[in-house]
DOTI-285411 format. One line per 2 residues: number of its first residue (from 0); for each residue y negated, x, z of N, C-alpha, C. Coordinates in nm, 4 decimals. Atoms other than C-alpha are relative to their C-alpha. Example, Ala and Ser with C-alpha at 12.3 -4.5 7.8 and 13.67 -1.06 7.14 Angstrom:
<nodes>
0> 0.1190,0.0890,0.0000,0.4500,1.2300,0.7800,-0.1200,0.0900,0.0000 ~ 0.1190,-0.0820,-0.0060,0.1060,1.3670,0.7140,-0.1090,-0.0770,0.0730
</nodes>
This chain:
<nodes>
0> 0.0889,-0.0519,-0.0936,-6.2420,17.9689,-7.2595,-0.1184,-0.0812,0.0390 ~ 0.0900,0.1088,-0.0351,-6.5332,17.7840,-7.0489,-0.1160,0.1004,0.0973
2> 0.1070,-0.0999,-0.0342,-6.8309,17.8965,-6.8443,0.0614,-0.0442,0.1792 ~ -0.0355,0.0105,-0.1384,-6.7956,17.9534,-6.4210,-0.1377,-0.0219,0.0442
4> 0.1473,-0.0034,-0.0694,-7.1180,17.8131,-6.2811,-0.0300,0.1199,0.1272 ~ 0.0417,-0.0866,-0.1200,-7.3016,18.0700,-6.0202,-0.0040,-0.1205,0.1095
6> -0.0226,0.1059,-0.1069,-7.3355,17.7548,-5.7892,0.1438,-0.0375,0.0480 ~ -0.1579,0.0295,-0.0562,-6.9706,17.6560,-5.8034,0.0431,0.1324,0.0628
8> -0.0551,-0.1326,-0.0839,-6.8917,18.0214,-5.6900,-0.0714,-0.0200,0.1355 ~ 0.0379,-0.0046,-0.1537,-7.1167,18.0130,-5.3987,0.0372,-0.1647,0.0649
10> -0.0467,0.1174,-0.0335,-7.0099,17.6487,-5.3130,0.1406,0.0335,0.0254 ~ -0.1153,-0.0408,-0.0309,-6.6705,17.7691,-5.3281,0.0203,0.0934,0.1224
12> -0.0051,-0.1458,-0.0824,-6.7028,18.0841,-5.1381,-0.0560,-0.0274,0.1632 ~ 0.0778,0.0379,-0.1255,-6.9070,17.8867,-4.8577,0.1369,-0.1118,0.0666
14> -0.0725,0.1411,-0.0835,-6.6644,17.6049,-4.8115,0.1412,0.0170,0.1033 ~ -0.1428,0.0231,-0.1233,-6.3926,17.5565,-4.5366,0.0899,-0.0646,-0.0527
16> -0.1119,0.0083,0.1096,-6.1926,17.3886,-4.7944,0.0391,0.0223,-0.0829 ~ -0.0802,-0.0623,0.1704,-6.1163,17.5731,-5.0572,0.1490,0.0564,0.0297
18> -0.1137,-0.0132,0.0192,-5.7807,17.6139,-5.0930,0.0727,0.0742,-0.1054 ~ -0.0388,-0.0535,0.1088,-5.6435,17.8816,-5.3006,0.1174,0.0902,0.0005
20> -0.1209,-0.0892,-0.0548,-5.3421,18.0231,-5.0979,0.1348,-0.0499,-0.1420 ~ -0.0709,-0.0010,0.0184,-5.1321,17.8579,-5.3507,0.0118,0.0641,-0.1524
22> 0.0189,-0.0678,0.1307,-5.2617,18.0679,-5.6798,0.0868,0.0798,0.0008 ~ -0.1081,-0.1242,0.0416,-5.0126,18.3479,-5.8429,-0.0557,0.0835,-0.0609
24> 0.1014,-0.0447,0.1503,-5.2077,18.3644,-6.1671,-0.1170,-0.0931,-0.0023 ~ 0.1391,0.0807,0.0557,-5.5450,18.3240,-6.2765,-0.0434,0.0515,-0.1213
26> 0.0572,-0.0318,0.1107,-5.6932,18.3354,-6.5977,-0.1509,-0.0443,-0.0061 ~ 0.1314,0.0416,-0.0047,-6.0633,18.3498,-6.6185,-0.0431,0.1138,-0.1482
28> 0.0651,-0.0634,0.1038,-6.0627,18.4722,-6.9695,-0.1489,-0.0317,-0.1188 ~ 0.0304,0.0998,0.0844,-6.3433,18.3873,-7.2095,-0.0988,-0.0986,0.0848
30> 0.1009,0.0975,-0.0784,-6.5585,18.2257,-6.9476,-0.1381,0.0575,0.0581 ~ 0.1341,-0.0640,-0.0116,-6.8633,18.4217,-6.9557,-0.0558,0.0617,0.1250
32> 0.0503,-0.0705,-0.1214,-6.8318,18.6146,-6.6357,-0.0556,0.1448,-0.0406 ~ 0.0506,-0.1336,-0.0461,-7.0802,18.9097,-6.5484,0.0264,0.0727,0.1033
34> -0.0372,-0.0532,-0.1457,-7.0599,19.1768,-6.2911,-0.0409,-0.0762,0.1451 ~ 0.0692,0.0659,-0.0730,-7.2705,18.9344,-6.0944,0.1119,-0.1460,0.0426
36> -0.0970,0.1020,-0.0288,-7.0450,18.6623,-6.0990,0.1272,0.0318,0.0581 ~ -0.1110,-0.0748,-0.0157,-6.7199,18.8749,-6.0766,-0.0340,0.0453,0.1673
38> 0.0055,-0.0409,-0.1445,-6.8387,18.9984,-5.7394,-0.0549,-0.1554,0.0626 ~ -0.0281,0.1205,-0.0158,-6.9176,18.6418,-5.6605,0.1685,-0.0638,0.0253
40> -0.1126,0.0312,0.0201,-6.5694,18.5818,-5.7341,0.1084,0.0869,0.1422 ~ -0.0666,-0.0770,-0.0986,-6.4508,18.8697,-5.4861,-0.0835,-0.0614,0.1272
42> 0.0531,0.0623,-0.0981,-6.6833,18.6664,-5.2228,0.0762,-0.1104,0.0122 ~ -0.0774,0.1607,-0.0263,-6.4703,18.3715,-5.3000,0.1337,0.0396,0.0482
44> -0.1121,-0.0288,-0.0205,-6.1304,18.5478,-5.2676,-0.0285,0.0765,0.1622 ~ 0.0370,-0.0188,-0.1472,-6.2891,18.7043,-4.9396,0.0024,-0.0939,0.1204
46> -0.0153,0.1497,-0.1133,-6.3489,18.4081,-4.7612,0.1644,-0.0951,-0.0002 ~ -0.1566,0.0974,0.0564,-6.0055,18.1948,-4.9095,0.0763,0.1085,-0.0290
48> -0.1115,-0.0585,0.0363,-5.7398,18.4588,-4.8827,0.0861,-0.0406,-0.1053 ~ -0.1005,0.0253,0.1377,-5.4947,18.4522,-5.1962,0.1234,0.0256,0.0797
50> -0.0923,-0.0963,-0.0510,-5.1818,18.5888,-5.0331,0.0992,0.0030,-0.1040 ~ -0.1123,-0.0120,0.0700,-4.9464,18.5229,-5.3659,-0.0635,0.0066,-0.1358
52> 0.0509,0.0233,0.1254,-5.2126,18.5707,-5.6362,0.0461,0.1823,-0.0413 ~ -0.0616,-0.1516,0.1039,-5.0602,18.8803,-5.8486,-0.0601,0.0672,-0.1255
54> 0.0786,-0.0839,0.1099,-5.2857,18.9087,-6.1276,-0.0845,-0.0914,-0.0154 ~ 0.1921,0.0785,0.0756,-5.6167,18.7882,-6.2941,-0.0159,0.1007,-0.1229
56> -0.0031,-0.0509,0.1092,-5.6875,18.8014,-6.6457,-0.1578,-0.0214,-0.0177 ~ 0.1314,0.0312,0.0555,-6.0514,18.8548,-6.7254,-0.0420,0.0538,-0.0888
58> 0.0530,-0.0509,0.1483,-6.0682,18.9819,-7.0828,-0.1018,-0.1211,-0.0475 ~ 0.0926,0.0971,0.0914,-6.3295,18.8558,-7.2920,-0.0953,-0.0636,0.1022
60> 0.1151,0.0443,-0.0647,-6.6073,18.8627,-7.0651,-0.1096,0.0945,-0.0248 ~ 0.1555,-0.1226,0.0183,-6.9347,19.0809,-7.0089,0.0216,0.1070,0.1318
62> 0.0141,-0.0929,-0.1360,-6.8095,19.3085,-6.7344,0.0296,0.1249,-0.0128 ~ 0.0112,-0.1506,0.0106,-6.8348,19.6690,-6.6807,0.0440,0.0787,0.1267
64> -0.0679,-0.0799,-0.1011,-6.6744,19.9207,-6.4900,-0.0548,0.0045,0.1204 ~ 0.0658,-0.0284,-0.1518,-6.9075,19.9268,-6.2296,0.0194,-0.1766,0.0817
66> -0.0446,0.1294,-0.0031,-6.8155,19.5425,-6.2262,0.1097,0.0079,0.1029 ~ -0.1456,-0.0027,-0.0694,-6.4671,19.5921,-6.1422,0.0187,0.0520,0.1291
68> 0.0411,-0.0303,-0.1326,-6.5584,19.8247,-5.8649,-0.0674,-0.0384,0.0846 ~ 0.0660,0.0924,-0.0802,-6.7904,19.6177,-5.7179,0.0700,-0.1103,0.0656
70> -0.0574,0.0745,-0.0131,-6.5492,19.3518,-5.7409,0.1305,0.0456,0.1360 ~ -0.1157,-0.0592,-0.1272,-6.2684,19.5395,-5.5153,-0.0845,0.0254,0.0946
72> 0.1010,-0.0249,-0.1002,-6.5518,19.6625,-5.3066,-0.0101,-0.1108,0.1033 ~ 0.0256,0.1364,-0.0589,-6.6232,19.3196,-5.2073,0.1337,-0.0882,0.0726
74> -0.1050,0.0260,-0.0597,-6.2835,19.2710,-5.0970,0.0880,0.0203,0.1319 ~ -0.0373,-0.0383,-0.0984,-6.1067,19.2672,-4.8119,0.1495,0.0401,-0.0085
76> -0.1530,-0.0412,0.0300,-5.7461,19.4497,-4.7923,0.1092,-0.1222,0.0280 ~ -0.0743,0.0957,-0.0277,-5.5905,19.1142,-4.6705,-0.0545,-0.1315,-0.1066
78> 0.0424,0.0891,0.0912,-5.7914,18.9178,-4.9091,0.0970,-0.0537,-0.1651 ~ -0.0794,0.0005,0.0962,-5.5339,18.9562,-5.2199,0.0935,0.1112,0.0106
80> -0.0721,-0.1131,-0.0341,-5.2658,19.1494,-5.0438,0.1317,-0.0006,-0.1085 ~ -0.0730,-0.0492,0.1166,-5.0171,19.1041,-5.3886,-0.0410,-0.0236,-0.1248
82> 0.0798,-0.0463,0.1182,-5.3011,19.1620,-5.6320,0.0792,0.0779,-0.0588 ~ -0.0513,-0.1123,0.0977,-5.1415,19.4239,-5.8795,-0.0216,0.0125,-0.1214
84> 0.0237,-0.0002,0.0668,-5.2437,19.3408,-6.1703,-0.1348,-0.0405,-0.0519 ~ 0.1657,0.0507,0.0947,-5.6273,19.3057,-6.3712,0.0358,0.0116,-0.1285
86> 0.0094,-0.0303,0.1723,-5.6363,19.2750,-6.7390,-0.1639,-0.0573,-0.0203 ~ 0.1258,-0.0184,0.0419,-6.0101,19.3526,-6.8201,-0.0378,0.0375,-0.1273
88> 0.0093,-0.0428,0.1534,-5.9814,19.3961,-7.1760,-0.0868,-0.0279,-0.1103 ~ 0.0867,0.0763,0.1099,-6.2039,19.3528,-7.4474,-0.1398,-0.0707,0.0745
90> 0.1694,0.0485,-0.0659,-6.5520,19.2968,-7.2710,-0.0970,0.0068,-0.0725 ~ 0.1169,0.0245,0.1084,-6.8151,19.1871,-7.4951,-0.1353,0.0842,0.0226
92> 0.1193,-0.1184,0.0022,-7.0639,19.5013,-7.5580,0.0330,0.1201,0.0668 ~ 0.0070,-0.0988,-0.1083,-6.8616,19.7157,-7.3643,0.1113,0.1006,-0.0795
94> -0.1569,-0.0564,0.0382,-6.5999,20.0077,-7.5058,0.0921,-0.0410,0.0831 ~ -0.1259,0.0214,-0.0778,-6.2709,20.0216,-7.3774,0.0120,0.1689,0.1071
96> 0.0122,-0.1314,-0.0844,-6.2457,20.3012,-7.0811,0.1513,-0.0115,0.0250 ~ -0.0924,-0.0865,-0.0393,-5.9719,20.5134,-6.9593,0.1462,-0.1012,-0.0489
98> -0.1200,0.0655,0.0867,-5.6431,20.2910,-6.9988,-0.0024,-0.1552,-0.0685 ~ 0.0488,0.1084,0.0955,-5.8065,20.0081,-7.1959,-0.0237,-0.1058,0.0894
100> 0.0027,0.1357,-0.0876,-5.8839,19.7647,-6.8954,0.0921,-0.0611,0.0656 ~ -0.0943,0.0237,-0.0901,-5.5883,19.7312,-6.7108,0.0164,0.0927,0.1349
102> 0.0764,-0.0878,-0.0827,-5.6609,19.8027,-6.3691,0.1260,-0.0698,0.1055 ~ -0.1091,0.0381,-0.1059,-5.3692,19.8302,-6.0644,-0.1234,-0.0153,0.1490
104> 0.0829,-0.0423,-0.1274,-5.5348,19.7479,-5.7012,0.0134,0.1350,0.0738 ~ -0.0103,-0.0841,-0.0707,-5.5824,20.0296,-5.4739,-0.0800,0.0361,0.1087
106> 0.0847,0.0359,-0.1507,-5.7281,19.9934,-5.1138,0.0151,0.1406,0.0923
</nodes>
């Protein structure tokens, strides 16, 4: 894992040259992502559609259920049309809820 800086996410979201259209799978496990940074990722995906991205792995971060909800609320339906799987298990300081942290996108 590593860190994803807030400044990098802001720059990527505002960039006209960010090309994420090739992504099919994104593993952001153990990258010290919290609810705020996850919302920034939502802004990135709203600004730069990822038509092929089917799954995102977010395990071992600091994301709450509210953070996951905020991420999806930030997106537009066309932002991630193929996204069907988000793994957010094993969040630091959080108890697992529901199905253990695997979410399917629903708009």
